[in-house]
RODO-761585 format. One line per field, with one value per atom (N, C-alpha, C): x, y, z; residue number from 0; atom name. Coordinates in Angstrom, 1 decimal, always signed. Layout:
residues N
X: c(X_...)
Y: c(Y_...)
Z: c(Z_...)
nr: c(NUM_...)
atom: c(CA_...)
end
This chain:
residues 95
X: c(-14.7_-14.5_-13.0_-12.8_-11.5_-10.7_-9.4_-8.5_-8.0_-8.9_-8.6_-9.2_-8.4_-8.8_-9.9_-11.0_-12.2_-11.9_-11.0_-10.7_-9.5_-8.5_-7.3_-7.1_-7.7_-7.6_-6.3_-5.7_-4.5_-4.9_-4.2_-4.5_-3.2_-3.3_-2.2_-1.0_+0.2_+1.3_+2.0_+2.7_+3.3_+4.8_+5.5_+7.0_+7.6_+8.8_+9.5_+10.0_+10.0_+10.8_+12.2_+13.2_+14.6_+15.3_+15.8_+16.5_+18.0_+18.7_+20.1_+20.8_+20.3_+20.9_+20.4_+19.7_+19.2_+18.1_+17.4_+16.2_+15.1_+14.3_+13.2_+11.8_+10.9_+9.6_+8.6_+7.5_+6.5_+5.8_+5.4_+4.7_+3.8_+2.9_+1.9_+2.0_+2.1_+2.1_+0.7_+0.0_-1.4_-1.4_-2.3_-2.4_-3.0_-2.7_-3.2_-4.6_-5.7_-7.0_-7.7_-8.5_-9.2_-10.6_-11.6_-13.0_-13.2_-13.5_-13.6_-14.9_-15.4_-16.6_-16.1_-16.3_-15.9_-17.1_-17.0_-18.1_-18.0_-19.1_-19.2_-19.8_-19.1_-19.5_-20.7_-20.6_-21.7_-23.0_-22.8_-24.1_-24.6_-23.7_-24.1_-24.4_-23.7_-23.9_-22.5_-22.6_-21.3_-21.4_-20.3_-20.2_-19.1_-19.4_-18.5_-17.7_-16.4_-15.5_-14.4_-13.9_-12.7_-11.5_-10.7_-9.7_-8.3_-7.3_-5.9_-5.5_-4.6_-4.1_-3.4_-2.8_-2.2_-3.3_-4.3_-5.4_-6.1_-6.2_-6.9_-6.0_-4.7_-3.9_-4.0_-4.2_-4.4_-5.7_-6.7_-8.0_-7.9_-7.2_-7.1_-6.2_-5.2_-4.3_-5.0_-6.0_-6.7_-7.9_-8.1_-9.2_-10.5_-10.5_-11.7_-12.2_-13.3_-13.8_-14.3_-15.0_-15.6_-14.5_-13.5_-12.4_-11.7_-11.5_-10.8_-11.6_-12.9_-13.7_-13.8_-13.9_-14.0_-12.7_-11.5_-10.2_-9.8_-10.4_-9.9_-10.7_-10.0_-10.6_-11.5_-12.5_-13.5_-12.9_-11.8_-11.2_-10.7_-10.1_-9.6_-10.6_-11.8_-12.8_-13.6_-14.1_-15.0_-16.4_-17.3_-18.7_-19.4_-19.2_-19.8_-19.3_-18.0_-17.4_-17.8_-18.0_-18.4_-19.9_-20.7_-22.0_-22.1_-21.2_-21.1_-20.6_-19.7_-19.2_-20.3_-21.1_-22.3_-23.2_-23.5_-24.3_-23.7_-22.4_-21.7_-21.9_-21.7_-21.9_-23.3_-24.3_-25.7_-25.9_-25.4_-25.6_-24.9_-23.8_-23.0_-23.8_-24.4_-25.1_-26.4_-27.1_-28.3_-28.1_-26.9_-26.7_-26.0)
Y: c(+19.5_+19.0_+19.4_+20.0_+20.4_+19.2_+19.3_+18.2_+18.5_+18.3_+18.5_+17.3_+16.8_+15.7_+16.2_+15.5_+15.9_+15.7_+14.9_+14.6_+15.4_+15.5_+16.1_+17.5_+17.9_+19.2_+19.4_+18.2_+18.3_+18.6_+19.6_+20.1_+20.0_+20.7_+20.8_+21.6_+21.3_+22.1_+22.5_+23.7_+24.2_+24.2_+23.8_+23.7_+24.0_+23.6_+23.8_+22.4_+22.3_+21.3_+21.9_+21.2_+21.8_+20.9_+21.5_+20.7_+20.6_+19.8_+19.6_+20.9_+21.8_+23.1_+24.1_+23.7_+24.4_+25.4_+25.1_+25.9_+25.5_+26.5_+26.2_+26.5_+25.6_+25.8_+25.4_+26.1_+25.8_+24.5_+23.8_+22.6_+22.4_+21.5_+21.3_+19.8_+19.7_+18.3_+18.1_+17.1_+16.8_+15.7_+15.7_+14.6_+13.4_+12.2_+11.0_+10.7_+11.2_+11.1_+9.9_+9.2_+8.0_+8.2_+7.7_+7.6_+6.4_+6.6_+5.5_+5.6_+4.5_+4.4_+4.0_+4.9_+4.6_+4.4_+3.4_+3.0_+3.7_+4.2_+4.8_+3.8_+3.5_+2.5_+3.0_+4.2_+4.7_+5.0_+5.5_+5.8_+4.6_+3.6_+2.3_+2.6_+3.6_+3.9_+4.1_+4.0_+4.3_+5.6_+6.2_+7.5_+7.5_+8.1_+8.2_+9.5_+9.4_+10.6_+10.5_+11.6_+11.7_+12.0_+11.0_+11.0_+10.7_+11.4_+11.1_+9.8_+9.1_+7.8_+8.1_+9.2_+9.5_+9.7_+10.4_+10.6_+9.3_+8.4_+7.1_+6.3_+6.4_+5.7_+6.4_+7.7_+8.4_+8.0_+7.8_+7.4_+6.0_+5.1_+3.8_+3.7_+4.6_+4.7_+5.2_+6.1_+6.6_+5.8_+4.6_+3.7_+3.9_+4.4_+4.5_+5.9_+6.0_+7.3_+8.1_+7.5_+8.2_+8.9_+8.2_+8.8_+9.9_+9.7_+10.7_+12.0_+11.9_+13.1_+13.9_+13.1_+13.8_+14.5_+14.0_+14.6_+15.7_+15.8_+16.7_+18.1_+19.2_+20.5_+20.7_+21.5_+21.7_+22.4_+23.2_+23.9_+23.0_+21.9_+20.9_+20.1_+19.9_+19.0_+19.7_+19.0_+19.5_+19.7_+20.3_+20.5_+19.2_+18.2_+16.9_+16.2_+16.3_+15.7_+16.4_+17.7_+18.4_+18.0_+17.8_+17.3_+16.0_+15.0_+13.7_+13.9_+14.8_+15.1_+15.6_+16.5_+16.9_+15.8_+14.9_+13.8_+12.9_+12.7_+11.9_+12.5_+13.8_+14.5_+14.4_+14.5_+14.3_+12.9_+11.9_+10.5_+10.3_+10.9_+10.7_+11.4_+12.5_+13.3_+12.5_+11.9_+11.2_+9.9_+9.3_+8.1_+8.3)
Z: c(-21.7_-20.3_-20.0_-18.9_-18.5_-18.0_-18.2_-17.8_-16.4_-15.4_-14.0_-13.2_-12.3_-11.5_-10.6_-10.5_-9.7_-8.2_-7.8_-6.4_-5.8_-6.6_-6.1_-6.6_-7.7_-8.3_-9.1_-9.4_-10.2_-11.7_-12.3_-13.6_-14.5_-15.6_-16.5_-15.9_-16.3_-16.0_-17.2_-17.2_-18.4_-18.2_-19.2_-19.2_-20.5_-20.7_-22.0_-22.5_-23.8_-24.5_-24.7_-24.3_-24.4_-25.4_-26.5_-27.5_-27.2_-28.0_-27.7_-27.9_-28.7_-28.9_-27.9_-26.9_-25.8_-26.2_-27.3_-27.7_-26.9_-26.4_-25.6_-26.2_-26.3_-26.8_-25.7_-25.6_-24.6_-24.9_-23.9_-24.0_-22.7_-22.8_-21.7_-21.2_-19.9_-19.3_-18.7_-19.3_-18.8_-17.8_-16.9_-15.9_-16.6_-16.0_-16.6_-16.0_-16.6_-16.1_-16.6_-15.7_-16.0_-15.5_-16.3_-15.8_-14.9_-13.7_-12.7_-12.0_-11.5_-10.6_-9.3_-8.3_-6.9_-6.0_-5.2_-4.3_-3.0_-2.5_-1.2_-0.2_+0.9_+1.8_+2.6_+3.1_+4.0_+3.2_+2.0_+1.2_+0.4_+0.3_-0.4_-1.9_-2.5_-3.9_-4.6_-5.9_-6.6_-7.3_-7.5_-8.2_-9.3_-10.4_-11.5_-11.4_-11.4_-11.4_-12.5_-12.8_-13.7_-12.8_-12.6_-11.6_-12.2_-11.7_-12.1_-11.4_-12.1_-11.5_-10.1_-10.0_-8.7_-7.6_-8.0_-7.1_-6.7_-7.7_-7.4_-6.4_-6.5_-5.5_-4.1_-4.1_-2.8_-2.2_-3.0_-2.4_-1.8_-2.5_-2.0_-0.7_-0.7_+0.4_+1.7_+1.5_+2.6_+3.1_+2.4_+2.9_+2.2_+1.0_+0.2_+0.0_-0.8_-1.2_+0.0_+0.9_+2.1_+2.9_+3.3_+4.1_+3.3_+2.0_+1.2_+1.2_+0.9_+0.8_+2.1_+3.2_+4.5_+4.9_+4.5_+4.8_+3.9_+2.7_+1.7_+1.8_+1.6_+1.6_+0.4_+0.6_-0.5_-1.7_-1.5_-2.6_-3.7_-3.2_-4.2_-4.9_-4.3_-4.9_-6.0_-6.9_-7.9_-7.3_-8.0_-7.4_-7.2_-8.1_-7.9_-6.7_-6.5_-5.3_-4.0_-4.1_-2.9_-2.5_-3.6_-3.3_-2.6_-3.1_-2.4_-1.0_-0.8_+0.6_+1.5_+1.0_+1.8_+2.1_+1.2_+1.4_+2.5_+2.5_+3.5_+4.9_+5.0_+6.3_+6.8_+5.9_+6.3_+6.8_+6.1_+6.6_+7.9_+8.1_+9.4_+10.5_+10.2_+11.3_+11.6_+10.6_+10.8_+11.7_+11.6_+12.3_+13.6)
nr: c(0_0_0_1_1_1_2_2_2_3_3_3_4_4_4_5_5_5_6_6_6_7_7_7_8_8_8_9_9_9_10_10_10_11_11_11_12_12_12_13_13_13_14_14_14_15_15_15_16_16_16_17_17_17_18_18_18_19_19_19_20_20_20_21_21_21_22_22_22_23_23_23_24_24_24_25_25_25_26_26_26_27_27_27_28_28_28_29_29_29_30_30_30_31_31_31_32_32_32_33_33_33_34_34_34_35_35_35_36_36_36_37_37_37_38_38_38_39_39_39_40_40_40_41_41_41_42_42_42_43_43_43_44_44_44_45_45_45_46_46_46_47_47_47_48_48_48_49_49_49_50_50_50_51_51_51_52_52_52_53_53_53_54_54_54_55_55_55_56_56_56_57_57_57_58_58_58_59_59_59_60_60_60_61_61_61_62_62_62_63_63_63_64_64_64_65_65_65_66_66_66_67_67_67_68_68_68_69_69_69_70_70_70_71_71_71_72_72_72_73_73_73_74_74_74_75_75_75_76_76_76_77_77_77_78_78_78_79_79_79_80_80_80_81_81_81_82_82_82_83_83_83_84_84_84_85_85_85_86_86_86_87_87_87_88_88_88_89_89_89_90_90_90_91_91_91_92_92_92_93_93_93_94_94_94)
atom: c(N_CA_C_N_CA_C_N_CA_C_N_CA_C_N_CA_C_N_CA_C_N_CA_C_N_CA_C_N_CA_C_N_CA_C_N_CA_C_N_CA_C_N_CA_C_N_CA_C_N_CA_C_N_CA_C_N_CA_C_N_CA_C_N_CA_C_N_CA_C_N_CA_C_N_CA_C_N_CA_C_N_CA_C_N_CA_C_N_CA_C_N_CA_C_N_CA_C_N_CA_C_N_CA_C_N_CA_C_N_CA_C_N_CA_C_N_CA_C_N_CA_C_N_CA_C_N_CA_C_N_CA_C_N_CA_C_N_CA_C_N_CA_C_N_CA_C_N_CA_C_N_CA_C_N_CA_C_N_CA_C_N_CA_C_N_CA_C_N_CA_C_N_CA_C_N_CA_C_N_CA_C_N_CA_C_N_CA_C_N_CA_C_N_CA_C_N_CA_C_N_CA_C_N_CA_C_N_CA_C_N_CA_C_N_CA_C_N_CA_C_N_CA_C_N_CA_C_N_CA_C_N_CA_C_N_CA_C_N_CA_C_N_CA_C_N_CA_C_N_CA_C_N_CA_C_N_CA_C_N_CA_C_N_CA_C_N_CA_C_N_CA_C_N_CA_C_N_CA_C_N_CA_C_N_CA_C_N_CA_C_N_CA_C_N_CA_C_N_CA_C_N_CA_C_N_CA_C_N_CA_C_N_CA_C_N_CA_C_N_CA_C_N_CA_C_N_CA_C_N_CA_C)
end
């Protein structure tokens, strides 16, 4: 399983460990990913995602999963999140 947030697209970053003697060695910064269950108000279902803690805060700030998915571009979202977004658009069009 790749270490990428399913909602924000945040992945690993590469940098250097820098010693006191200014020696540089490569290292990896991984996002803080959590397995969470988010509730969709319009679909009245819950969905499991692997989300970074920063992404989880962003979802809550935007008023929930439904608002977040409708505002976010498809390029950032995982295939599972894109599927939920399509379901939301169908439900919005039906009502």
